C-alpha positions in Angstrom: -38.3 3.7 -51.5 -39.0 5.4 -48.1 -36.3 7.5 -46.6 -36.5 5.0 -43.4 -35.5 1.9 -45.5 -32.5 4.1 -47.6 -31.2 5.1 -44.3 -31.3 1.9 -42.8 -29.2 0.7 -45.6 -26.6 3.7 -45.0 -26.6 2.9 -41.7 -26.1 -0.9 -42.2 -22.7 0.2 -44.7 -21.7 2.9 -42.5 -21.5 0.3 -39.9 -19.6 -2.0 -41.9 -16.3 -0.2 -41.3 -16.8 0.1 -37.8 -14.8 -1.5 -35.5 -17.2 -2.3 -33.2 -19.1 -4.5 -35.6 -18.7 -8.2 -34.1 -16.7 -10.6 -36.2 -18.8 -13.5 -37.5 -18.0 -16.5 -35.6 -15.9 -19.2 -37.5 -15.9 -22.9 -36.7 -12.6 -24.1 -36.0 -11.8 -27.6 -35.7 -11.3 -28.8 -32.1 -7.8 -29.0 -30.9 -6.8 -31.9 -29.2 -5.6 -31.8 -25.6 -1.7 -32.5 -26.3 -2.1 -29.3 -28.6 -3.7 -26.7 -26.3 -1.8 -24.2 -24.0 -4.3 -25.3 -21.1 -3.5 -26.5 -17.8 -6.4 -28.1 -16.0 -5.6 -27.1 -12.5 -8.7 -29.1 -10.9 -12.1 -30.7 -12.1 -14.6 -29.1 -9.7 -17.4 -31.7 -10.9 -18.2 -34.0 -13.3 -18.4 -31.5 -16.1 -16.7 -28.6 -14.7 -13.1 -27.6 -14.4 -10.7 -24.8 -13.3 -7.8 -24.4 -16.2 -5.2 -21.8 -16.8 -4.8 -21.2 -20.4 -2.7 -18.7 -23.0 -5.3 -17.7 -25.5 -4.3 -14.6 -28.1 -1.2 -14.0 -26.0 -3.1 -13.2 -22.9 -3.3 -15.7 -20.0 -6.6 -16.6 -19.0 -8.3 -18.4 -15.5 -11.4 -20.6 -16.9 -13.9 -21.6 -14.8 -16.0 -23.5 -17.7 -18.7 -26.6 -17.7 -17.5 -29.1 -20.6 -19.3 -31.9 -22.7 -18.4 -34.8 -24.7 -19.4 -35.1 -28.4 -18.0 -38.0 -30.6 -15.5 -38.9 -27.5 -14.1 -35.8 -27.3 -14.6 -33.2 -24.5 -15.0 -29.7 -25.4 -15.7 -26.9 -23.6 -19.1 -25.3 -23.5 -20.4 -21.8 -23.5 -21.3 -21.8 -19.7 -18.3 -20.4 -18.2 -16.1 -17.5 -17.2 -12.7 -16.7 -18.3 -10.9 -14.1 -15.9 -7.6 -12.1 -16.7 -5.1 -12.3 -14.1 -5.9 -8.5 -12.7 -9.5 -10.2 -12.3 -8.3 -13.3 -10.6 -6.4 -11.3 -8.1 -8.9 -8.9 -7.2 -11.3 -12.1 -6.8 -8.3 -13.7 -4.8 -8.0 -10.9 -2.9 -11.7 -11.2 -1.8 -11.9 -14.8 -0.8 -12.0 -14.0 3.2 -14.7 -12.0 2.6 -16.6 -14.3 0.2 -16.1 -17.4 3.0 -17.3 -14.8 5.7 -20.5 -14.6 3.7 -21.0 -18.2 2.9 -20.6 -18.7 6.8 -22.9 -15.8 7.7 -25.7 -17.6 5.4 -24.9 -20.7 6.6 
């Protein structure tokens, strides 16, 4: 066996203990809307909504696309979750965003 293959195996084993290794995704059963801590603020369009949620003990502002599967509305991959600090920064720049929109219109 070449040293490259052996070294690669050692790197893999060494990275198993590393906290930066991404965790494997585990499929969880979808929660019904009654069980979740989501507060839907508004529907932006047919499949997009803004909600505020408590996830892992933190509050997030979530702008996300949803899809329907087997009669259930589920969150899609396309979207963004902002922390409260990020939301406040965005909100504080709303006037500048409005000005840029009017300049481009």
